[in-house]
C-alpha positions in Angstrom: 94.4 64.9 158.4 95.8 61.7 156.3 93.9 58.8 155.4 96.6 57.8 153.1 96.9 54.3 155.2 93.6 53.9 154.6 93.6 53.9 151.0 92.9 50.3 149.3 95.3 48.7 147.1 94.5 49.2 143.6 94.7 45.5 142.0 93.5 46.3 138.8 95.4 49.3 137.6 95.8 48.1 133.6 92.3 47.7 133.4 91.7 51.6 134.4 94.8 52.1 131.1 92.9 50.0 128.9 89.6 52.0 129.9 91.4 55.4 129.2 92.4 53.7 125.8 89.0 52.3 125.2 87.1 56.0 126.4 90.0 57.8 124.4 88.8 55.7 120.9 85.0 55.5 121.4 84.7 59.5 122.2 82.6 61.0 120.1 84.4 63.5 117.9 87.6 61.7 119.2 90.0 61.1 115.7 89.6 58.2 113.6 92.2 55.7 112.5 93.3 55.6 108.9 93.5 52.5 107.0 96.6 54.1 104.6 100.2 53.3 105.5 100.7 57.1 106.8 99.8 57.8 110.0 97.8 60.8 109.4 99.8 62.5 113.0 98.9 66.0 111.2 95.3 64.9 110.9 95.1 63.2 114.4 96.2 66.4 115.9 93.9 68.4 114.0 90.6 66.3 115.0 91.1 66.5 119.0 93.5 70.1 119.6 89.9 72.0 118.5 88.9 70.1 122.0 91.9 71.0 124.2 92.7 74.1 125.9 95.2 73.4 128.2 98.1 72.1 126.1 97.5 73.6 122.4 99.9 72.8 120.2 98.6 73.6 115.8 96.9 71.8 114.0 99.6 71.3 111.4 101.7 69.6 113.9 103.9 66.2 113.1 103.8 62.9 115.3 107.1 64.4 116.6 104.9 67.6 117.5 102.6 65.6 119.5 104.8 63.1 121.0 106.6 66.8 122.2 102.8 67.9 123.4 102.8 64.6 125.3 105.6 64.9 127.1 105.1 68.2 128.2 101.6 67.2 129.0 103.5 64.2 131.5 106.4 66.6 132.8 103.3 69.3 134.0 101.3 66.5 135.8 104.0 65.0 137.7 105.8 68.6 138.7 102.0 70.3 139.7 100.7 69.2 143.4 97.1 69.7 142.0 95.4 67.7 139.3 95.9 69.5 136.1 92.8 69.6 133.3 92.4 66.3 131.2 94.2 66.6 128.2 92.0 64.8 126.0 92.9 65.8 122.5 96.9 65.1 123.3 95.5 61.3 124.4 92.8 61.0 121.8 95.4 61.3 119.0 98.3 59.5 121.0 96.1 56.6 121.2 94.6 56.9 118.0 99.0 57.2 116.4 99.6 54.5 118.3 96.9 52.3 117.2 97.8 53.2 113.8 101.4 52.9 114.0 100.6 49.5 115.4 98.8 48.1 112.2 102.0 49.8 110.2 104.3 47.6 112.1 102.3 44.4 111.8 102.5 45.3 107.8 106.1 46.1 107.6 106.9 42.9 109.7 105.0 40.7 107.6 106.8 42.5 104.3 110.3 42.0 106.2 109.5 38.8 106.3 108.3 37.8 103.2 111.2 39.7 101.7 113.3 37.8 103.9 112.1 34.3 102.7 112.1 35.2 99.3 116.2 36.5 99.2 119.0 34.4 98.4 121.5 35.8 101.0 118.7 35.1 103.9 118.2 36.9 106.8 119.5 40.4 106.5 122.9 41.6 108.4 121.7 44.5 109.9 121.3 44.4 113.8 117.7 45.6 113.6 114.8 46.2 110.7 113.0 49.3 110.2 109.7 47.8 112.0 112.1 47.6 115.5 112.4 51.7 114.8 109.2 52.4 114.9 108.6 50.1 117.1 111.0 51.7 119.9 108.9 54.8 119.1 105.9 53.3 119.7 107.3 52.1 123.3 108.5 55.5 124.0 105.0 57.1 123.3 103.1 54.4 125.6 105.5 54.8 128.4 104.9 58.6 128.7 101.0 58.0 128.0 101.5 55.4 130.8 103.4 57.7 132.9 100.5 60.5 132.5 97.8 58.2 133.7 99.4 57.0 137.0 100.5 60.6 137.6 96.9 61.4 137.7 96.1 58.0 139.2 98.6 58.6 141.9 97.2 62.1 142.5 93.1 60.8 142.8 94.2 58.2 145.0 95.4 60.8 147.6 92.3 63.4 147.1 89.6 60.9 146.5 87.6 62.2 149.6 87.9 65.5 148.5 86.7 64.8 144.7 84.0 62.9 145.7 82.7 65.6 148.0 82.9 68.1 145.0 79.8 66.3 143.6 77.5 66.6 146.6 74.3 68.9 146.7 75.3 71.9 149.1 79.4 70.9 149.4 81.4 74.0 149.8 84.4 73.2 148.7 87.6 74.7 147.7 88.8 72.8 145.3 87.4 72.3 141.7 89.3 68.9 141.1 86.4 67.1 139.6 86.1 69.0 136.7 89.6 68.1 135.2 89.2 64.7 135.5 87.9 62.4 132.4 84.6 59.6 133.1 86.6 57.0 133.9 88.9 58.6 136.5 85.8 60.3 138.2 84.4 56.6 138.2 87.9 55.7 140.1 87.4 58.4 142.5 84.2 57.7 143.6 84.9 54.4 143.7 88.2 55.0 145.9 86.3 57.9 148.2 83.3 54.5 149.0 86.4 52.0 149.9 87.9 54.2 151.8 85.1 55.6 153.9 84.2 51.7 154.8 87.6 50.6 155.4 87.6 53.3 158.2 84.3 52.9 159.6 84.9 49.1 159.9 88.4 49.5 161.8 86.3 51.5 164.2 84.9 55.0 163.7 81.3 53.3 163.6 81.6 53.1 167.4 81.7 56.9 167.4 78.1 58.7 167.4 76.6 59.0 163.5 77.8 62.9 163.5 81.1 62.1 163.8 81.4 59.3 161.2 81.9 61.3 158.3 84.9 62.2 156.9 83.8 65.1 154.6 83.2 68.1 155.9 79.8 68.1 158.8 79.4 71.6 160.2 78.0 72.1 163.0 78.9 68.8 164.6 81.8 67.8 162.9 84.8 69.3 161.0 84.7 71.7 158.1 86.6 71.5 155.5 89.8 71.3 157.0 89.2 67.3 157.1 89.6 67.5 153.6 93.0 66.1 152.0 93.9 69.3 149.8 96.7 70.1 147.1 99.5 72.0 148.6 99.3 74.8 145.9 102.1 77.1 147.9 104.5 74.0 147.1 107.6 75.5 145.1 107.9 74.3 141.3 110.8 74.7 138.7 109.0 76.9 135.3 110.2 77.6 132.2 108.6 80.4 130.6 107.2 79.8 127.3 105.7 83.2 126.1 106.2 86.6 127.1 104.2 87.0 130.1 103.9 91.2 130.6 104.3 92.1 134.6 103.7 89.1 136.7 103.0 89.8 140.8 105.6 87.3 141.9 104.8 88.0 145.8 102.7 90.0 147.9 105.0 93.3 147.3 106.7 91.7 144.2 106.5 92.1 140.9 108.7 91.7 137.4 108.3 91.7 133.5 108.8 88.0 133.1 110.0 87.2 129.4 109.9 84.2 127.7 113.0 81.5 128.0 113.3 82.7 132.1 113.8 80.0 135.1 112.4 80.8 138.0 111.8 78.8 141.5 108.3 79.6 142.9 105.3 78.5 144.7 102.9 76.9 142.3 100.0 79.2 142.6 102.2 82.4 141.1 102.2 80.8 137.5 99.4 78.1 137.6 96.9 80.2 135.4 99.7 80.5 133.2 100.4 76.6 133.4 96.7 76.4 132.5 97.1 78.3 129.8 100.1 76.6 128.4 102.3 79.4 128.8 104.3 78.6 131.6 105.5 74.6 132.0 107.3 72.3 134.8 110.7 71.3 134.8 
């Protein structure tokens, strides 16, 4: 059963993204900003890496490696049929780096204007300034960060009832999606589930007997877990192996030794544990 046509539109997604950024900066243990002229990408990565097991990256990583980790997390989220664990360390580090680089761009832009004003030749003949190049890099990071959050939000909209049901006492859910969400995402999922239930009842479900007004499992009076939307983990995906995995069961009667660099198209459930460990990425 699909409830996609009952999902109310979200008109304040920008606020959701801003809340995500505020959460990343205010969370205890999140990387702090540096007032120096260097971005300090390695320090930012080291501060957050200890809290993230899904997309690990070395503590000596440079800002370029941090952006690569963000792109990989975004690609995995975009291609995975279920909701992956929230990459807290990556998001925290990228947000802190964006804020630090924006401040660096502001200072560099001020310095460029002062030099241009005091120069006899006037404005530089170059079609761009160093601050423009830095701004483009920041925009690139912002794009992938927003794409990651948007992709997760789309899945949350589709699975809001299931996520909310997992928090109910005595629930026998076959998924563990709720534990993969950030605090703000849980708030959004619960509000969406509440709005969906309200809209469906107002559309006519309120006329049914009280035992049949539930949109979640209510056995023996109504449907069971089949009423809940669940991700299709048997959906076929393209995978790139990043590490030697040894012998992997690829089907009921098929096993194969999997080496780094190999590409597969298999059901998502086959490589899901390795995707969560960061040993396989989706494309």
